[in-house]
C-alpha positions in Angstrom: -52.6 -20.1 6.0 -53.7 -23.7 6.2 -52.5 -26.0 9.1 -50.0 -27.7 6.8 -48.6 -24.3 5.7 -48.5 -23.2 9.3 -46.4 -26.2 10.2 -44.0 -25.7 7.2 -43.6 -22.1 8.2 -42.9 -22.8 11.9 -40.3 -25.6 11.1 -38.6 -23.6 8.4 -38.5 -20.3 10.4 -37.3 -22.1 13.6 -34.5 -23.9 11.7 -33.4 -20.6 10.1 -33.5 -18.7 13.4 -31.3 -21.4 15.0 -28.7 -21.4 12.3 -28.6 -17.6 12.0 -28.1 -17.2 15.8 -25.2 -19.7 15.4 -23.8 -17.6 12.5 -23.9 -14.4 14.6 -22.2 -16.1 17.5 -19.5 -17.4 15.3 -19.0 -14.0 13.7 -18.6 -12.4 17.1 -16.3 -15.1 18.4 -14.0 -14.9 15.3 -14.0 -11.1 15.5 -12.7 -11.0 19.0 -10.1 -13.7 18.3 -8.8 -11.8 15.2 -9.4 -8.3 16.7 -11.6 -7.2 13.9 -15.2 -7.1 12.7 -16.7 -10.0 10.9 -19.8 -8.5 9.2 -19.2 -6.1 6.3 -20.3 -2.5 7.0 -23.3 -2.1 4.6 -25.2 -5.3 5.6 -24.4 -4.7 9.2 -26.3 -1.4 9.0 -29.1 -3.1 7.2 -29.3 -6.0 9.6 -29.5 -3.8 12.7 -32.2 -1.7 11.1 -34.2 -4.6 9.7 -34.2 -6.5 13.0 -35.2 -3.5 15.0 -38.0 -2.6 12.5 -39.4 -6.1 12.2 -38.9 -6.9 15.8 -40.3 -3.8 17.4 -41.8 -1.3 14.8 -43.7 -3.8 12.5 -43.4 -7.1 14.4 -43.5 -10.1 12.1 -45.5 -13.2 13.0 -44.0 -15.6 15.6 -41.4 -17.1 15.7 -39.8 -14.6 13.3 -40.5 -11.6 15.4 -38.8 -13.3 18.4 -35.8 -14.1 16.1 -35.5 -10.5 15.0 -35.5 -9.3 18.6 -32.8 -11.8 19.5 -30.8 -11.0 16.4 -31.0 -7.3 17.1 -29.4 -7.6 20.5 -26.8 -10.1 19.3 -26.0 -7.7 16.4 -25.2 -4.9 18.9 -22.0 -6.9 19.7 -21.1 -6.9 16.0 -21.7 -3.1 15.9 -19.4 -2.8 19.0 -16.7 -4.8 17.1 -17.0 -2.5 14.1 -16.7 0.6 16.2 -13.8 -0.9 18.3 -11.7 -2.4 15.5 -13.1 -0.9 12.2 -11.2 2.4 12.4 -8.0 0.6 11.3 -9.7 -0.4 8.0 -11.4 2.9 7.3 -10.5 4.0 3.8 -7.5 6.3 3.8 -9.2 8.6 1.3 -11.5 9.9 4.0 -10.4 11.9 7.1 -10.1 9.7 10.1 -12.5 11.8 12.1 -15.3 10.8 9.6 -15.3 7.2 10.9 -18.1 7.6 13.5 -20.2 10.1 11.4 -19.9 7.7 8.4 -21.2 4.8 10.6 -24.1 7.0 11.8 -24.9 8.0 8.2 -24.8 4.4 7.1 -27.1 3.3 9.9 -29.6 6.1 9.3 -29.6 5.5 5.5 -30.2 1.8 6.1 -33.0 2.4 8.6 -35.0 4.8 6.5 -34.3 2.8 3.4 -35.9 -0.3 5.0 -38.8 1.7 6.2 -39.3 3.3 2.8 -39.3 0.0 0.9 -41.6 -1.5 3.6 -44.2 1.3 3.1 -43.8 1.6 -0.6 -44.4 -2.1 -1.3 -46.5 -2.8 1.8 -43.8 -5.4 2.6 -44.7 -5.7 6.3 -43.1 -9.2 6.5 -39.8 -7.8 5.4 -39.7 -10.2 2.4 -38.0 -7.9 -0.2 -35.8 -6.0 2.3 -34.7 -9.2 4.0 -33.8 -11.2 0.9 -32.3 -8.1 -0.7 -30.1 -7.8 2.4 -29.2 -11.5 2.1 -27.9 -10.9 -1.4 -26.0 -7.8 -0.2 -24.4 -9.9 2.6 -23.2 -12.5 0.1 -21.7 -10.0 -2.3 -20.0 -7.9 0.4 -18.4 -10.9 2.0 -16.6 -11.4 -1.3 -15.5 -7.8 -1.2 -14.3 -8.2 2.4 -12.2 -11.2 1.5 -10.7 -9.4 -1.5 -10.0 -6.2 0.4 -8.4 -7.9 3.4 -6.5 -10.5 1.3 -6.7 -12.8 4.4 -9.1 -14.9 6.5 -9.2 -12.3 9.3 -12.7 -12.3 10.9 -13.9 -15.1 8.6 -14.4 -18.9 8.7 -16.2 -21.5 6.6 -18.5 -22.2 9.6 -19.8 -18.6 9.4 -20.6 -18.8 5.7 -22.2 -22.3 6.0 -24.4 -21.4 9.0 -25.6 -18.1 7.4 -26.0 -19.7 3.9 -28.0 -22.7 5.1 -29.8 -20.5 7.7 -31.2 -18.7 4.7 -31.8 -21.7 2.5 -34.0 -23.4 5.1 -36.1 -20.2 5.3 -37.1 -20.5 1.6 -40.1 -22.8 2.3 -41.5 -20.4 4.9 -41.0 -17.6 2.5 -42.8 -19.5 -0.3 -45.8 -19.9 2.1 -45.9 -16.1 2.5 -45.2 -15.1 -1.1 -45.8 -18.0 -3.5 -46.2 -15.9 -6.6 -43.2 -13.6 -6.3 -40.9 -13.3 -9.3 -38.2 -11.3 -7.5 -37.7 -13.5 -4.5 -36.5 -16.6 -6.5 -34.0 -14.4 -8.2 -32.7 -13.3 -4.8 -32.5 -16.9 -3.6 -30.5 -18.0 -6.6 -28.3 -14.9 -6.4 -27.2 -15.3 -2.7 -26.5 -19.0 -3.2 -24.3 -18.4 -6.2 -22.3 -15.6 -4.5 -22.0 -17.7 -1.3 -20.7 -20.7 -3.2 -18.0 -18.5 -4.9 -17.1 -17.0 -1.5 -16.8 -20.4 0.1 -14.5 -21.6 -2.7 -12.3 -18.6 -2.4 -12.2 -18.6 1.4 -11.1 -22.3 1.5 -8.4 -21.5 -1.1 -7.3 -18.5 1.1 -7.2 -20.7 4.2 -4.9 -23.2 2.4 -2.7 -20.5 1.1 -2.2 -19.3 4.7 -1.5 -22.9 5.8 -4.8 -23.1 7.7 -7.0 -26.1 7.9 -10.4 -24.5 7.0 -12.3 -27.1 9.1 -10.1 -26.5 12.2 -10.7 -22.7 12.1 -13.8 -21.9 14.1 
């Protein structure tokens, strides 16, 4: 990596880290205010697994490894919110006593899935798993909005900080993997789904008589 590439990487990664920490804090704040969880189940499991793996098991290069460690501990609050409030939204088709086992199964599946992809593709920077998770987040937030039919646990500041937190990371990612074909597809995918989600969330806010810019 040349000095110029190193500078681009550091600036891009630091900006992303800052915005994503803000997104996590906003998710937690909104979750406690609405007595719910603000991160969909599947990406929550992947996030916790990814951040543990690339913060402790296969540490990424600084400052990304520091961000992963910070995000991991912040994510524990989101996991707490899911376990505290998520039982009420657990699908009725499943027995209620499956709630905790289902959480454990999801977490174990996500953890070993990230490990398997990392080893299979020698993806020790977490490029494919990280951006794949980003697309998963964007898609599942749409599902969360549709399933709840309300703005509970959601705000435009959450989607904006996480969306731009990922957009500003693209230059750093390009430094690491400039020839990837898959990654540009994932970039475009999450931006498209986030834009759709943002439009629908603003519309839902207005249908509830909420000023979307006043809801933090």
